[in-house]
C-alpha positions in Angstrom: -8.2 -57.5 6.8 -9.1 -58.1 10.4 -5.5 -58.8 11.2 -4.4 -55.5 9.6 -7.0 -53.6 11.6 -5.8 -55.2 14.8 -2.2 -54.3 14.1 -3.1 -50.7 13.3 -5.2 -50.4 16.5 -2.4 -51.8 18.6 0.2 -49.5 16.9 -1.8 -46.4 17.6 -2.5 -47.6 21.2 1.2 -48.1 21.8 2.0 -44.7 20.2 -0.4 -42.9 22.5 0.8 -44.7 25.6 4.4 -43.8 24.9 3.5 -40.1 24.6 4.0 -37.7 27.5 0.3 -36.9 27.8 -1.4 -37.1 31.2 -3.8 -40.0 31.9 -7.0 -38.0 31.0 -5.6 -36.8 27.7 -4.3 -40.4 26.8 -7.9 -41.7 27.3 -9.2 -39.0 25.1 -6.5 -39.7 22.4 -7.4 -43.4 22.4 -11.0 -42.5 21.8 -10.1 -40.1 19.0 -7.3 -41.9 17.3 -7.3 -45.7 18.0 -10.9 -46.6 18.4 -12.0 -45.1 15.1 -9.8 -47.7 13.3 -12.1 -50.4 14.6 -15.3 -48.3 14.5 -15.2 -47.6 10.8 -14.8 -51.3 10.0 -17.8 -52.5 12.2 -20.3 -51.9 9.4 -18.2 -53.5 6.7 -16.5 -56.5 8.4 -18.5 -59.0 10.4 -16.8 -58.8 13.8 -17.8 -61.4 16.4 -18.8 -60.2 19.8 -16.0 -62.2 21.3 -13.5 -60.3 19.1 -14.8 -57.0 20.3 -14.7 -58.2 23.9 -11.1 -59.3 23.4 -10.1 -55.8 22.2 -11.8 -54.3 25.2 -10.2 -56.6 27.7 -6.7 -56.3 26.1 -7.0 -52.5 26.0 -8.0 -52.4 29.7 -5.2 -54.7 30.7 -2.7 -52.5 28.9 -4.1 -49.4 30.5 -3.9 -51.0 33.9 -0.3 -52.0 33.5 0.6 -48.5 32.5 -1.3 -47.2 35.6 -3.8 -45.2 33.5 -6.8 -46.9 35.0 -7.4 -48.8 38.2 -7.8 -52.6 38.3 -11.4 -52.5 39.4 -12.4 -51.0 36.0 -11.5 -54.2 34.2 -14.8 -55.8 35.0 -18.3 -54.5 34.7 -18.5 -52.8 31.4 -18.8 -55.6 29.0 
């Protein structure tokens, strides 16, 4: 089940990043469309903190490579 949720999250993330939205709207869309895939499962599936941190780090790396966020935002939140 975790693997399916990871695939769905990554699919939605890629779909949003391929769109022609501006950076601000892409961040909003990620929060509205991709993050709820994981959020709804947090109360049902036992996610380890390390797994959640990996999602965060991977998402920030992807956003940095697509020039949505600056590199300095990769550290400091988690």
